[in-house]
N, C-alpha and C positions, 0 to 999 in steps of 0.2 A: 591554451597555456598563456594567453595574453595577460591574464590577471596577475601572473607572477612578476611581470615586468612593470606593473603600474607603480607609480610613486605613491607612497603611503605617508602622509604628513603626520600620522598619529603613531608612528613607530617609536618605541621607547628610545630615550636619548642615547643610550649606549650604541645602538646600531646606526645612529647618525654620525658617529665619529668616522673620520675619513678612512682610517686604515681598515675598519670593519666593513665599510661599504665597498672598498676596493676588492675585498676578498669575497664578500657575500652577495653582492648585487646580482639579482637573478638573471638579468639579460646577459651579463658576462658568464654566469654559470651555465646557462642553457647553451650559449654559443660554444663554450668549451666542450661540453658533453657531446653535442651533436657532431662537432668536428671529429672528436675521438671515435664516435660510433661509426664513422665512415671506414675506419680501419677494420671493422668486423667483416666487411665485404671484400675490401681490397688488400688488407694488410698481409694476408697469408701469401699473396703473390710476390711480395718483395722482402719478407722477413724470414730468415732461415730458422727462426725459433720454432716454427711449426714442426720441423723435423724431429724435435725432441718431445713432441706431445705423446703422453702415455695414457693408455686406458686404465682407469682406476675402478671400474665397475665392480670387480670381484675381489677387491682387496680385503674386505671384511669376511667374505665367505671362506677365504683361505686361512683365517686366523682361528685358533681354538677359543673356546669360551674363557679359558684361563687368560689368554692374551687379551681378549676383549675386556675382561674385568680390570686389566691394568692400563686401560686408556686413561689419559690424564684429563681432569676437569678443572676448571678455573672459577666457576661462578660462586661456589660456596665460600671460599676464603679469599677469592681474587688472586690466588696464586696457584700454579700447577700442582695438582695432587692426584695420585692414583685413585681410581674409583673405589678400590677396596680399602683405602685408608681415610675415606671421607666420613666424618661423624655427622652425617645428614642423609635424609631420604633423597637420593639422586637417581635420575634416570636419564640416559643419554640416547638420543635419537640420531643415528649416524646418517651420512649421505647415502650409504647403501640401503638403509632402512627406508629412507624417503623414496629412492628410486624404485625399489621393489614394490612399495605400497601402491604406486600409481597416484599418490596424493598430488593434487594440483594447487593446493594452498597450504599455508603454514598451519591454520587451525585444524585442517583435516589430518595433517601429519601428527599433531599433538594428541590425537586419539590413541596413539600407541602407548602413551605413558600411563601407568597406574595412578589413581587418585586425581586424574584430570578429567573434569566434565567438559565435553565439547558437544554442543547441540546447535544445529543450524536453524536460524530464525528465518532466513530467506536466501536468495541467491548470493547476496553480498554481505550478509549479516550473520554473525555467530554469537553464541553465549559461551564463554570460556572461563572456567574457574578451577581452582584447586581446593579440595576439601570443603566444598559446599559454598552456599550463598551465591549460586550462579545467577547470571543475568546478562543481557546484552551490554550492560554497563557495570560489570563486576568491578567492585572498588577495592578489593583486597589482594590484588595480584599485580606484581611489578613485572613488566615486559620490557626486554632490552634487545636491541639490534647491535651486536658488537659492542656491548657496554653502553650504548646510547639509549636512554629511556624514551619509550614511546607512550608512557602513561600520561594521560591528559588531566591536569589538575582543574580544568574547567568543569568537568562533570565526574571526575574520579572514575576513570575507565580507559579502555583501549578501543579505538576504531580499527577493527581488524582488516577492513578493506584497504586501509592505508599501510598495513604492515605486510610487505611483500618484497621479494627480490627474485632473481632467476633461481629456480629451485635447485638447479645443478650447481650453483655457486655456494650453497650452504654446506659447510663442513660438518657441523653437528648442531643439535639443539639440546642444551642442558636444561633439564627441568628439575627445579628444587622444590620439593613439597615440604611445607612448613616455613616458619619465619626465617628471614635472612636479613634482618634490619641492620645488624652491625656492618655488613658488607655494603648494603644497598639502600639503607635509610627507610624512612616512613613509606608506608603502602606496600612494602614487601612483607605482608602479614601472613597470608596463607601460602605464599610461595613466590618463586621467581622463575621466569622463562627467559633464557638468553639464547638468541639466535646468532650463531657464530659463523661468519662466512670464511671462505678459503683465502689464504694468502695469494697474492698475485702470482708468485712463483709456482703455485700449484694449479694455475689455470692458463697455462701457456698453450698456444695454438688456437685453432678456430673450432667452435662448436655451433652447430645449427640444429634446431629442433622445430618441428611443425606437425600439426595434426588437427583433428576435429571429430565431432560426432553429434550425438543427440543433445544432451544438456551442455556438455563442453563443445559449443558450436564450432569454435576455431581458436587456435593458439599458435604463436610463432615466437621463437626466441633465438637470439644470436649473441655470441660472445667471441671476442678476440683478445688473446693475451700475447704480449711481446715484451721486449726489453729495450729501454732507453740506453742502458749499458749493463754490464754484468752484475752490478750492484743494485740496479733499479728496474725490476720487473713491473709491469702494469697490466691491467685488463680494462676493457670497456664492454658494456652489454646493453642490449635493448630487448624488450619483450612486450607482447600485447596479446590480448585474448578477448573473446566475446562469449558470454554464458547466457543461456536461455532463461526465461521467466519460470517461476514455479506456479502452481495452481492454488487458489484459495480453497477453503473447505467446501464452498458452494460450487466449485468446479470452474470458476472464472479465472481470467488472467490476473495474476498478482502484480503485474506491471513492474517487476523487479529485475528486468534484464540488466546485465552488467557488462560494460565495455571499459577496458582498462589499457593504459599504455605506461611504460616505465623504462627508464634508462639510467645509466650511471657509469662510474669509473672508480678504479682503485689503483694507487701507485704506492709501492713499497720501496724503501731505500735502506740498505744495510751498510753501515760504516763502523767496522770494528765492533765495539760493545754496544753501539747505538743502532736502534731500528726506528725508522720513521714511516708513518702511514698517512696518506691523504686519500679520503674516500668521499664520494658524493652520489646522491640519487635525486631524481626528479620523477614525479608521477602525475597522472591525471586519470580520474575515474568518473564515469557516468553511470548512475544507478538509480534505483527507485523502489517504491513500495506502494501498496494500496492502503489508504487510511480508513479506519472505522470512524465515519463522520459523527456517529452517535456518541463517541467518546471524546470529541473535540469541540472546542468553542470556535467553529468555523462557519462562515456564511454558507447557507444552503445552496447558493449559486456556484460555489467552488467545487471543482471536480475532486473525487476521492483519490485520483491517481497522483502520486507524489514522485517527481523526478528530481534528482540531485546531481550536483557536480562538485567534486572536491579535488583539489590539486595542491601540490606543495613540493618541497625539496629540503635537503639537508646537506651539510658538509661537515666532515669530521677530520680532525688532525690528532694523531697520537705519537708520542715519543716514549720509547722504552730504552732504558739503559740497564744492562745486566752486568753487575760487578762480579758475581759468583753465583753458584747454584742456590745459595741461600740469601743473596743480597741483590736488590734491584730497585729501580726507580721508574715511575710511570707518570706521565702527564698527558691528559686528554682534554681537548677543547672541541665543542661542536655547536653548531647553530642549526635550528630547525624552524621552518615556516610553513604554514598551511592555511588554506581558505576552504570553507565548506559552504555550499549554497544548496538549500533544500526548499523547493517550491511545493506548497505555499507557506512553509514554516519559517523561512528567513535564512540568514547567513551569519557566519562568524569568521573572524580572522584570529590566528594565534601564532606566536613565535616564542622561541625559547633560546637562551644562551647558557651554556654550561661549561664549567671548568672543574676538572677532577684531578687530584694529585694523590699519589700513594708512594710510600717508601717502606721497604722491607729490609731487615738486617738481623743478624744473630746477636745474642747477648749472653755472655758467659758460655757455658757448655750446653745448657738445656733449654734455653729460651730462644724463640724466634719471634721478633716483634714486627708487627705491621701497623703502620699508622697512616692516616691520610686526611684530606680535607676536600670539601666540595662546596661550590657556589653555583646556584642556578637562578636565573632571572626569567620569569615567565610573564608574557604580556598577551592580553587578548581583548578583543572587542566584539560584542554581541549586538546584533541588530534586532530590536524587539519585534515581537509579533503579538497577535491576539491570543496566542497560547502561552508563550514564555516571555517574560520581561526580566531585565537585569538592572539593578541600580547600585552603583553607577554602571553605565554601559561598558566602560573601558577601565581596565585596571592592570597595574603592574605589580607582581608579587616577587618577593625575594626569599630564597631558602639558603641557609648556610649551615654546614655541619662539619664535624670532625669525628674521627673514630680511632680507636686503638684496640689491638688484639694481641694477646700473648699466647703462643703455642708452646706449651711446657712439656718436655719429654720427661715423664716420671720414671719410666723404665724403657730403655732403648729398644725400639722395634716391638714393644709390647703394650705400653700404656702412655697415652697422650691426652693431656688436658688443655683445652682451649677456652680462654676467658677473654671477654672484651665488651665494649659498649660503644654506642654511637650517641653523640650529643648534637642535637639538631634544633635549629630555631626557624620557625616559620611565622608569617605575618598574621595568621589566624589564631593560633593557640599558644604561641610563644615557644618556650623550651620544651623539648621532648627528649627523654633519656630512655635508651633501648638497649639493655644489657643482654648478655648471652653467655651460657656456659655449656661446653660439650666435652664428653669424655669418650675416648675410643680405646677399647681393649682388644688386642689381637693376640690371643694365646698361641696360635700357630698359623701357618700359611693357609689353612682351609677354613678357619672360622674368624669372625670378628663381631664384636658386640659394641654398640654405641648407645649413648643416652644424651639427652639435651633438655635444658630448661631455657626458655627464651621469653623476652617481652618485646612486643612490637605494637605500633600504633598506625591507624589509618587516619590521616589528617583530613579536615573538611575540604570539600571541593568549593570552588567559587560559587557554584550553583546553590550549595547549601547555606552560603552566607549571604549572597546578593540576589539570588533568584526567586522568582515567583511563577508558579504554574497555575493557569486557569483551569479549574475543575468543575465549572458551572454545570455542564450538561449532566455529569454523573450524579449531581445532587438535587436535580429537579424533583426526583421522586423518592428522596431519602426519607425513611420513616419519621413522621412527626413534623417535617418541614414543608410538605406539600400543601398543608392547610393554611400556611401563612398568607397574609393579604398581599405581599409583594414578592416578586421573584427573588431567587437566591443567587448571589454572586460568590461562589466558593473558590478558594485558592489555597494552594500549598505554598507556605512561605518559609524562607530561610531566615537567618538572623545571626548577629554577632555572638549570640549566646551558645551557638552550636560548638561542641567540643570534639576532641579526637576520640575515635573508638579505640579500645585497648584490648590487648590479648596477652594472656599468659599461657604458653604452650609447653606441654610435656610430651617428649617423644622417646621411644625405645626401638632400636633396630637390630637386626641380626642378618648376617650374610654367611652363606656356607657354600664352599666349593666341593661338590661331590667328587668330581674328577676334572681333568682338563677339558671335558666335553659337557659338563652340566653344573649349574649353579642355581641358587635360590636367594631371594632378597625379601625380607619381611619387615614391615614397619607398623607399629601401633602408635596412636597419638590420642591425647586428650587436650582439647582447646577450651579455655575458659575466657569468654568475652565479657567485657563490661562497657558501660556507656555506649551501647549500640544505638544506631539511628532508629528512632521511633517517631510517632506522631501523636499529637493531642489536639483537642478542639480549643480554639480561642473563643473570645466572647462575641456573641452575635450582636451586630449593631445595624442601625438604619443609616443609609447614605444621606448626605446633605444635599447633593445635587440631583439633577434629573438625568435619566429616569430614576425614580425612587426604587431602591432595592435593598435587600438585606445583605450585609457583608458578613461572610462566614469564613473566617481564617482557620486553616489547619496548620499547626506549627510543628516544624521539625524539632525534635528534642533528642536527648541522650539517655532516655530512661529504660531502654531495652538491655537485656543480657541474654547470653546463650552459653550452652555447654554442648560441645560436639565431641564425638569420639569415633574412631574407625580403625580399620586394618587395611593395609595395602601390601600386595605381594606380587612379585614377578619371578618367572622361571625361564631359564635359558638352557636349551639342550640341543646338542648336535649328535643325533643318532648315527649319522654318516657324514663323511667329509663334504658331501654335496647336498646335505639336507639339514636345515636349521629350523627348530621349533621354538617359538617364544609365546609365553602366555602371561597374562596378568589378571588379577581380580582385586576389586576395591569394594569395601563396605563402609558406609557412612550413616551416622545417626545424628540428628540435630534436635536439640530441645531449646526453644526460644521462650523467654519469659517477657510478657508484655501486657499492658493494660489498654492498649490502643483499640479503638473501635474497628480498626482494619486488620486485626490480628488473624482473621481467617482469609484475608485476600492479599495482603502485602507480602510478596515473595522475598523481600529483603529483611523481613522481621518475623512476625508471628507465623506466617505461612511458609517459612523457609524449609521446614521439614517436608512439605508437600511439593515444593518447587525444585527439588533435587532428587535424582535417582539414588536409591539406597544401595543398589547393587549394580556393578559394571564388570563385564568379562570381555577379554580380548584374547584371541588365539591367532597367531600368524605362522604360516608354513612357507618357507622359501626352499625351493627344490630346483637343482640344476641337473637337467637330463644330460647335458654336455656343456662344453664351453660356449656353444652357440644357442642353446635352447634352455629357457628358464620358465618355471611356473610358480607364481606367488599367490597365495590365498590368505585372506584376512577375514576371520569371523568375529562378529561383535554382538554382545547382548547388553541392553540397557533396560533396567526395570522401570516401572510406571512412574509418571510424574502426574500425580492426581490433581494438583492445583489447576493444571491446564487440560485435564481430562485426556491425557496422552497415555495410551496403553504401553506396556512393555513391548519391545521389538527385538528381533534378531535379523541381522543383515550380513551380507558378505561382499567383499570386493575381491577381484581377481585380476591378475596381470600376466599375460603371456608375452614373452620377449624372445625375439629371434635375431641372431647376428649373422647375416649372410656373408659379411666380410668383417675384417678386424675393426674397421672404423665406422661401421654402419649397424644401427640397431632398429629393427621394426618391432612395434608393440601394439597390442590391443588390450584395453582395460575395461572391465565391467564394474560399475559401482552400484551399491544397494540392490543386489541381484535377487534377493529373495521375495520381493514384492514390487508391484508397479510403482507404489509410492508409500511413504509413511510419514508420520508427524514426529518432530523432535523437540520443538520448544515454541515459545511465544514471547513477544516483546513485553517487558515489564514497565517500560517508560512511555514510549510513544504507542498509542493504540493502533498498531499495525495489524491488518487482517492476518490471522494465522494461516499457514500454508502447509502443503504437502511437499516433502522432499522426494523428487522423482528418481526412478531408476535411470541410469545413464550408461552409455557405451561410447567409447571414443577410441580412435586408432591414430598412430603417428609414427614418425621416424626421427632418428637422431643421427647426425653425422659429426665425426671428429676428424680434423685434419692436422 
């Protein structure tokens, strides 16, 4: 973690200001966090707050499906709404769902949501998308941690190995399928995932968890929650784990062992109508992969094993003032910094500063207005390699936006119209306008129908503007080029000409409550994309220097278009008070129009229909034999992904949990039980050797004091 404390002379000027440095200097932050983490071990000996610790494991099993459908969500409108009243395709993954699934990572937990494609690329790498265009660097999905964006504008995507927390601290994960640009701006194109952690008041006492097994070699987590005073609860946590390597298709070691450590704290303060939150995390990951050297412009003397180290931290402050049930104010400020080192590919530094404000108030009798503004500053520096170069190496980008939405009650408790738009300016494409209209009809308490029309954009990444990728080895034998008298130097090049990708989305949804114990949710959608990223050949030219070679540029452009459509459904049923069944099914079809020479091989454009599973099915069974013994089963089916020659597969996870005493839980989890291993996906950017995802079994224990 020493890198976090180094002085960086190239940090953007804003963070050089004295008051920002006093708050955000990493040496200060690390010292504070590690001092607070000592309370995890010793705090319960001196603080009486632990006596009030309550087990919350079965809180959702005791609720009926009707009560579960009334859980409030905030991600769609950024205001609390009952799930049954939301005019959007929403799925909520609760803490109880996460605990019963045995999932050890956030991507694995996301497999529960319909319409979400989650495919594992390696031990520490996932491809996660909503409604298609999946990839290890999916660029149409906005991901948030407590409203803090973890989407990287450097390459338009999410580094999932950096998105983590203590799994027991997650209150819920809200998954929005479809555009949510009015609320969250550009890049919330195909959906939004918001990981919401518990309030400090809900994590009082001490929690310890530890275990290990075959693939999950070992893990440990600790959390302590206490009170500075009655109005100021807090918590601190730390976790670490080690996960084994996968196997390449040839049976060799894929060199992707993953070792991770993370810690953080949260402090909440309530004062009348005001609520304040200060939250922070730091992390350090050591991971790796095996590179396909035939697909890289690397020296033959270099090893194909790739080991990496990424580390970083963030700090977030939020102020909420609630005037009434329909009127509130919110201000959030956060700072995020990370460093990634991948040998032999190079390293990069990135940091961002964000200010977000929102005000909600009623107008006349039928209008509820929400408006807000956002400013984000993103700074990064990329160290060039013989594979990837950036010009300039270092850049600071600014993003500013404002939005307004009006929720209009046309018929009280029956018909609600929501209209709004976000007006956003970025440094690459200028002003982007993203409007939205949603209509919710609730004829009675058992039925609701909603429809929506939305416009959203995916703004260019810095890589698409400033980057260049060396593709020379792949083109040595390209038809018609091998006969040339000089070798080929091929490269994929970005440029200032690259524009935003655009989407017009049409959605229709229906929810039905059969009884207090059964419900169904169905959504259909049609997505019309334009100005999609595509490629074309530039002019072949002869270099002027030595060695002589032909320069063969491949230019990123916006000449692609696509039409996708699909259906997503989820069913929830409690046949008995101690037995809950949950099922989901998703269908997706992608038609991409392109004239690119790579239309049969590019998973982000012409080959997208072959790079995404058309059918997905999930069935979960949670059964409580008694208050002490639980059995949870999770069956999944994913259809074939023909682009990577991956056949369809069926797998199952199982978790058996036993509580010998009130505060102790013993558990054993089996993952991918139906076969010794199976394939799920492949990397579309870095030529990483494809791997098998293994079967795994681990056991552990959890204690609460």
